[in-house]
C-alpha positions, -999 to +999 in steps of 0.1 A: -132+024+471-141-012+465-128-023+499-152+001+515-181-013+496-171-049+506-168-037+542-203-021+540-217-053+526-202-073+555-216-047+580-250-051+565-250-089+570-228-106+543-210-124+571-196-150+546-172-123+534-161-112+569-124-106+572-122-096+608-109-061+603-142-043+596-149-013+618-178-012+642-210+004+629-219+010+593-197+032+572-229+046+555-264+041+568-291+026+546-309+060+544-278+074+526-270+043+505-297+017+500-291-020+496-301-017+460-276+011+455-248-009+473-256-039+451-253-019+419-222-002+431-206-036+436-218-049+403-210-018+383-190-028+353-174+006+350-152-002+380-122-025+382-129-061+375-133-080+408-149-114+412-151-106+449-172-074+442-195-094+419-201-121+446-207-094+473-230-075+448-249-107+440-255-112+478-267-076+482-288-078+451-307-107+467-312-088+500-346-093+515-367-062+510-350-050+478-373-034+453-368-050+418-380-018+401-354+003+419-326-023+413-334-025+376-336+013+372-302+017+389-287-011+367-299+007+336-286+040+348-252+025+355-251+005+323-246-027+342-277-045+329-257-075+316-240-082+349-273-077+369-292-098+344-266-126+348-269-125+386-307-124+384-308-154+360-287-173+385-310-162+413-340-175+393-323-207+386-314-214+423-346-199+437-374-205+412-401-198+438-387-163+446-407-139+425-381-111+431-358-125+405-385-128+378-397-093+386-362-080+383-356-098+350-389-085+336-377-049+342-342-053+326-338-048+289-326-077+268-288-076+264-259-098+255-246-120+282-211-114+296-183-133+278-178-168+290-154-170+319-158-134+330-184-138+356-179-161+387-195-195+383-231-194+394-224-217+423-203-189+438-235-171+447-249-199+468-240-221+498-242-258+488-245-288+510-243-324+499-259-338+530-292-331+546-299-342+582-325-370+583-323-374+545-287-383+538-270-374+505-288-345+489-275-314+472-292-283+486-285-247+477-292-215+494-286-180+479-260-161+498-277-129+510-271-106+539-283-118+573-288-093+601-268-114+625-235-105+610-203-116+627 
């Protein structure tokens, strides 16, 4: 169920999606369902359309330690390359120094982009700030990814 996938993403550190009703302990341990598998399950275009699932999936796709070869293989198997490519292109845009996104994009086949307006706006995958302490007005962005200190 999508809600179970959202709950698992929160349990794995996507605290920005915390609702307060998540049970203690992970529903499924990472040895049974990896972060790459969870990301692709959330981004799978065969399921019901859900911008929330896409945002959670984008966070899990960017989890530290993910293997771009595994993520790409799963995206291809699930025929979700267009969605994963869109997220990875956003990741590369906001984190140009992060080689993970380039490696993931290199492993995905070329495909048509999702129709305009279907995917969440790229800024929905990042936290943005318009002020930096000691600097003043400055727009900074940070990719929303799981943090082990979940709420």
